[in-house]
One Martini backbone bead per residue (centre of mass of N, CA, C, O) as a GRO file, in nm:
protein
  245
    1MET     BB    1   0.058   0.062  -0.019
    2LYS     BB    2   0.302   0.250  -0.001
    3LEU     BB    3   0.370   0.230  -0.305
    4VAL     BB    4   0.113   0.351  -0.414
    5ILE     BB    5   0.125   0.626  -0.272
    6THR     BB    6   0.400   0.713  -0.383
    7GLN     BB    7   0.318   0.705  -0.683
    8PHE     BB    8   0.088   0.907  -0.669
    9LYS     BB    9   0.261   1.147  -0.568
   10MET     BB   10   0.454   1.156  -0.807
   11GLU     BB   11   0.242   1.212  -1.026
   12LEU     BB   12   0.131   1.477  -0.910
   13LEU     BB   13   0.397   1.637  -0.915
   14ARG     BB   14   0.450   1.610  -1.222
   15ILE     BB   15   0.191   1.744  -1.318
   16PHE     BB   16   0.194   2.027  -1.152
   17ARG     BB   17   0.485   2.099  -1.299
   18ASN     BB   18   0.329   2.133  -1.563
   19PRO     BB   19   0.276   2.389  -1.787
   20TYR     BB   20   0.055   2.266  -1.964
   21TYR     BB   21  -0.160   2.243  -1.749
   22VAL     BB   22  -0.192   2.539  -1.664
   23PHE     BB   23  -0.268   2.645  -1.946
   24TRP     BB   24  -0.479   2.437  -2.078
   25SER     BB   25  -0.659   2.379  -1.802
   26LEU     BB   26  -0.686   2.684  -1.673
   27ALA     BB   27  -0.626   2.957  -1.807
   28MET     BB   28  -0.772   2.950  -2.087
   29PRO     BB   29  -1.068   2.888  -2.003
   30ILE     BB   30  -1.098   3.135  -1.815
   31VAL     BB   31  -1.042   3.353  -2.025
   32PHE     BB   32  -1.272   3.273  -2.217
   33TYR     BB   33  -1.499   3.310  -2.018
   34PHE     BB   34  -1.459   3.609  -1.969
   35LEU     BB   35  -1.479   3.710  -2.262
   36PHE     BB   36  -1.769   3.553  -2.341
   37THR     BB   37  -1.930   3.696  -2.073
   38ARG     BB   38  -1.793   4.012  -2.031
   39ILE     BB   39  -1.685   4.143  -2.317
   40ILE     BB   40  -1.826   3.974  -2.532
   41SER     BB   41  -2.098   3.996  -2.736
   42THR     BB   42  -2.340   3.732  -2.821
   43GLY     BB   43  -2.666   3.779  -2.799
   44ALA     BB   44  -2.791   3.636  -2.577
   45PRO     BB   45  -3.110   3.619  -2.443
   46ASP     BB   46  -2.982   3.444  -2.196
   47ALA     BB   47  -2.732   3.512  -1.983
   48ALA     BB   48  -2.745   3.291  -1.765
   49ALA     BB   49  -2.753   3.044  -1.959
   50TRP     BB   50  -2.489   3.110  -2.101
   51ASN     BB   51  -2.302   3.095  -1.852
   52ASN     BB   52  -2.362   2.799  -1.795
   53HIS     BB   53  -2.291   2.680  -2.069
   54TYR     BB   54  -1.992   2.798  -2.089
   55LEU     BB   55  -1.884   2.661  -1.841
   56MET     BB   56  -1.909   2.370  -1.949
   57SER     BB   57  -1.738   2.412  -2.196
   58MET     BB   58  -1.471   2.485  -2.039
   59ALA     BB   59  -1.450   2.228  -1.878
   60ALA     BB   60  -1.437   2.039  -2.125
   61PHE     BB   61  -1.193   2.178  -2.258
   62SER     BB   62  -0.991   2.125  -2.032
   63ILE     BB   63  -1.003   1.813  -2.028
   64MET     BB   64  -0.927   1.762  -2.315
   65GLY     BB   65  -0.644   1.890  -2.300
   66SER     BB   66  -0.521   1.708  -2.076
   67ALA     BB   67  -0.574   1.432  -2.214
   68ILE     BB   68  -0.438   1.479  -2.495
   69MET     BB   69  -0.176   1.649  -2.421
   70THR     BB   70  -0.053   1.591  -2.147
   71LEU     BB   71  -0.056   1.284  -2.158
   72GLY     BB   72   0.064   1.227  -2.436
   73ILE     BB   73   0.333   1.389  -2.408
   74ARG     BB   74   0.433   1.251  -2.146
   75ILE     BB   75   0.468   0.968  -2.266
   76VAL     BB   76   0.678   1.045  -2.478
   77GLN     BB   77   0.888   1.164  -2.287
   78GLU     BB   78   0.932   0.910  -2.110
   79ARG     BB   79   1.034   0.731  -2.338
   80ASN     BB   80   1.269   0.918  -2.449
   81HIS     BB   81   1.407   0.937  -2.145
   82GLY     BB   82   1.370   0.628  -2.019
   83TRP     BB   83   1.152   0.597  -1.793
   84SER     BB   84   0.988   0.349  -1.881
   85THR     BB   85   1.232   0.153  -1.881
   86PHE     BB   86   1.311   0.194  -1.586
   87MET     BB   87   1.039   0.098  -1.459
   88ARG     BB   88   1.063  -0.202  -1.560
   89VAL     BB   89   1.332  -0.259  -1.357
   90THR     BB   90   1.160  -0.224  -1.128
   91PRO     BB   91   0.954  -0.339  -0.861
   92LEU     BB   92   0.732  -0.199  -1.001
   93PRO     BB   93   0.436  -0.255  -1.100
   94GLY     BB   94   0.267  -0.185  -1.387
   95ALA     BB   95  -0.015  -0.137  -1.266
   96ILE     BB   96   0.074   0.094  -1.070
   97TYR     BB   97   0.182   0.282  -1.281
   98PHE     BB   98  -0.093   0.311  -1.431
   99LEU     BB   99  -0.263   0.396  -1.189
  100GLY     BB  100  -0.107   0.653  -1.129
  101LYS     BB  101  -0.184   0.796  -1.388
  102MET     BB  102  -0.494   0.790  -1.355
  103PHE     BB  103  -0.500   0.931  -1.087
  104GLY     BB  104  -0.360   1.195  -1.173
  105GLN     BB  105  -0.564   1.264  -1.400
  106THR     BB  106  -0.816   1.278  -1.221
  107ILE     BB  107  -0.712   1.506  -1.036
  108MET     BB  108  -0.679   1.705  -1.263
  109HIS     BB  109  -0.976   1.717  -1.348
  110LEU     BB  110  -1.091   1.797  -1.076
  111THR     BB  111  -0.935   2.062  -1.052
  112SER     BB  112  -1.051   2.195  -1.301
  113ILE     BB  113  -1.346   2.191  -1.222
  114ILE     BB  114  -1.325   2.356  -0.963
  115PHE     BB  115  -1.193   2.611  -1.081
  116ILE     BB  116  -1.414   2.672  -1.297
  117PHE     BB  117  -1.656   2.687  -1.112
  118VAL     BB  118  -1.542   2.914  -0.936
  119ALA     BB  119  -1.511   3.114  -1.168
  120GLY     BB  120  -1.814   3.129  -1.235
  121TYR     BB  121  -1.891   3.255  -0.965
  122LEU     BB  122  -1.694   3.502  -0.962
  123ILE     BB  123  -1.768   3.626  -1.247
  124ASN     BB  124  -2.117   3.548  -1.258
  125GLY     BB  125  -2.269   3.400  -1.027
  126VAL     BB  126  -2.296   3.101  -1.049
  127SER     BB  127  -2.606   2.917  -0.974
  128LEU     BB  128  -2.655   2.588  -0.843
  129PRO     BB  129  -2.752   2.312  -0.758
  130ALA     BB  130  -2.580   2.083  -0.595
  131LEU     BB  131  -2.649   1.837  -0.779
  132THR     BB  132  -2.565   1.970  -1.046
  133TRP     BB  133  -2.272   1.998  -0.986
  134ILE     BB  134  -2.219   1.699  -0.939
  135TYR     BB  135  -2.323   1.583  -1.209
  136CYS     BB  136  -2.133   1.748  -1.387
  137GLY     BB  137  -1.867   1.647  -1.263
  138LEU     BB  138  -1.912   1.344  -1.317
  139TRP     BB  139  -1.944   1.357  -1.620
  140LEU     BB  140  -1.667   1.488  -1.682
  141LEU     BB  141  -1.506   1.250  -1.563
  142ILE     BB  142  -1.629   0.995  -1.710
  143ALA     BB  143  -1.660   1.113  -2.015
  144SER     BB  144  -1.332   1.137  -2.062
  145SER     BB  145  -1.228   0.857  -2.161
  146PRO     BB  146  -1.177   0.901  -2.468
  147PHE     BB  147  -0.944   1.111  -2.420
  148LEU     BB  148  -0.754   0.925  -2.275
  149ALA     BB  149  -0.730   0.723  -2.506
  150LEU     BB  150  -0.617   0.939  -2.704
  151GLY     BB  151  -0.366   1.002  -2.534
  152THR     BB  152  -0.239   0.719  -2.564
  153LEU     BB  153  -0.219   0.743  -2.872
  154VAL     BB  154  -0.027   0.985  -2.876
  155GLY     BB  155   0.189   0.825  -2.698
  156CYS     BB  156   0.290   0.647  -2.955
  157MET     BB  157   0.468   0.850  -3.039
  158LYS     BB  158   0.808   0.932  -3.099
  159ARG     BB  159   0.771   1.246  -3.105
  160VAL     BB  160   0.712   1.538  -2.947
  161ASP     BB  161   0.649   1.734  -3.183
  162THR     BB  162   0.438   1.554  -3.313
  163ALA     BB  163   0.248   1.526  -3.070
  164SER     BB  164   0.199   1.828  -3.039
  165GLY     BB  165   0.078   1.887  -3.318
  166VAL     BB  166  -0.151   1.677  -3.322
  167SER     BB  167  -0.293   1.751  -3.054
  168ASN     BB  168  -0.355   2.038  -3.125
  169ALA     BB  169  -0.532   1.981  -3.373
  170LEU     BB  170  -0.742   1.799  -3.236
  171TYR     BB  171  -0.832   1.993  -3.021
  172LEU     BB  172  -0.929   2.233  -3.199
  173VAL     BB  173  -1.127   2.079  -3.380
  174MET     BB  174  -1.302   1.965  -3.152
  175ALA     BB  175  -1.384   2.236  -3.031
  176LEU     BB  176  -1.523   2.351  -3.278
  177LEU     BB  177  -1.715   2.098  -3.358
  178GLY     BB  178  -1.826   2.080  -3.041
  179GLY     BB  179  -1.909   2.380  -2.930
  180MET     BB  180  -1.710   2.529  -2.720
  181TRP     BB  181  -1.694   2.833  -2.835
  182MET     BB  182  -1.963   2.777  -3.001
  183PRO     BB  183  -2.251   2.724  -3.116
  184LEU     BB  184  -2.335   2.488  -3.351
  185GLU     BB  185  -2.581   2.650  -3.490
  186ILE     BB  186  -2.378   2.881  -3.629
  187LEU     BB  187  -2.285   2.680  -3.814
  188PRO     BB  188  -2.250   2.517  -4.074
  189ASN     BB  189  -2.414   2.235  -4.169
  190ILE     BB  190  -2.166   2.053  -4.216
  191MET     BB  191  -2.042   2.105  -3.930
  192GLN     BB  192  -2.284   2.001  -3.770
  193ASN     BB  193  -2.293   1.711  -3.880
  194ILE     BB  194  -2.009   1.641  -3.781
  195GLY     BB  195  -2.018   1.735  -3.480
  196LYS     BB  196  -2.240   1.520  -3.375
  197TRP     BB  197  -1.995   1.288  -3.401
  198MET     BB  198  -1.831   1.405  -3.192
  199PRO     BB  199  -1.695   1.372  -2.879
  200SER     BB  200  -1.713   1.670  -2.789
  201TYR     BB  201  -2.014   1.718  -2.824
  202ASN     BB  202  -2.114   1.481  -2.639
  203PHE     BB  203  -1.968   1.583  -2.391
  204GLY     BB  204  -2.096   1.865  -2.371
  205ASN     BB  205  -2.405   1.790  -2.393
  206GLY     BB  206  -2.429   1.654  -2.119
  207ALA     BB  207  -2.374   1.917  -1.957
  208TRP     BB  208  -2.590   2.098  -2.089
  209GLU     BB  209  -2.829   1.925  -1.991
  210LEU     BB  210  -2.774   1.930  -1.685
  211VAL     BB  211  -2.786   2.248  -1.647
  212GLN     BB  212  -3.109   2.217  -1.742
  213GLY     BB  213  -3.218   1.936  -1.594
  214ASN     BB  214  -3.104   1.711  -1.782
  215PRO     BB  215  -3.025   1.431  -1.914
  216PRO     BB  216  -2.830   1.264  -2.089
  217GLU     BB  217  -2.805   1.141  -2.389
  218TRP     BB  218  -2.779   0.832  -2.526
  219SER     BB  219  -2.608   0.916  -2.767
  220ASN     BB  220  -2.373   1.026  -2.606
  221ILE     BB  221  -2.295   0.759  -2.463
  222LEU     BB  222  -2.258   0.572  -2.715
  223ILE     BB  223  -2.047   0.745  -2.868
  224LEU     BB  224  -1.833   0.751  -2.639
  225ALA     BB  225  -1.802   0.445  -2.614
  226GLY     BB  226  -1.705   0.399  -2.906
  227TYR     BB  227  -1.449   0.575  -2.889
  228PHE     BB  228  -1.313   0.432  -2.659
  229ILE     BB  229  -1.283   0.157  -2.796
  230LEU     BB  230  -1.131   0.254  -3.048
  231PHE     BB  231  -0.883   0.391  -2.909
  232MET     BB  232  -0.791   0.147  -2.742
  233LEU     BB  233  -0.742  -0.056  -2.972
  234ILE     BB  234  -0.532   0.114  -3.123
  235SER     BB  235  -0.335   0.151  -2.890
  236ILE     BB  236  -0.276  -0.144  -2.831
  237TYR     BB  237  -0.184  -0.226  -3.112
  238THR     BB  238   0.051  -0.021  -3.135
  239ARG     BB  239   0.213  -0.114  -2.892
  240ARG     BB  240   0.257  -0.409  -2.975
  241LYS     BB  241   0.403  -0.339  -3.236
  242GLN     BB  242   0.640  -0.182  -3.105
  243GLU     BB  243   0.739  -0.418  -2.913
  244ALA     BB  244   0.796  -0.625  -3.157
  245ILE     BB  245   1.054  -0.452  -3.283
   0.00000   0.00000   0.00000
């Protein structure tokens, strides 16, 4: 048990010392939230509803960033620096090493959610029933699984600069087509049709429904589950192929 706790602590220290985490997961979503709810007029007919909606968008945006970019790039860095190889020859079981990573990533996501929810309250006085806050937080934590799987897929890349470029592109395209920055309805029809099949849209839509007092749609859950299985299968296949070489 002591070994597990020590590994979890090490993962947390390494994550929170990572500047990618602070920028992509905390600073940028909060700045966007401030800009698009306090500075730039969006013309939304119900300002309070827009503040709630955009708060969930930025929380989802933050978690996507940390799962795809922070996790993926960190895996590539660890492999290139020989850290992964070193850990294999230590007495630490591989399962605990993996659990430590998942634990650290979950704490990272939880921290992002709390910071962004608090920012929503401080910036716009967002006030929701306690259960709605909890349901939204749980949805954001659990439904982020496809993005964690995508992060492990990015982590299969050999070079850090390649992983950084690809993960940046994936992140920004998913954010745009998922309606994170602006409602999907104002985009051209072709982008709307594509966006509704993106994991980012289904991730965000679950939180948008919850903040309005509705449960997430079944289509959101099924599409996210499908992406999770797809990304995990490709990631496992790629890793086994790399290990066989």
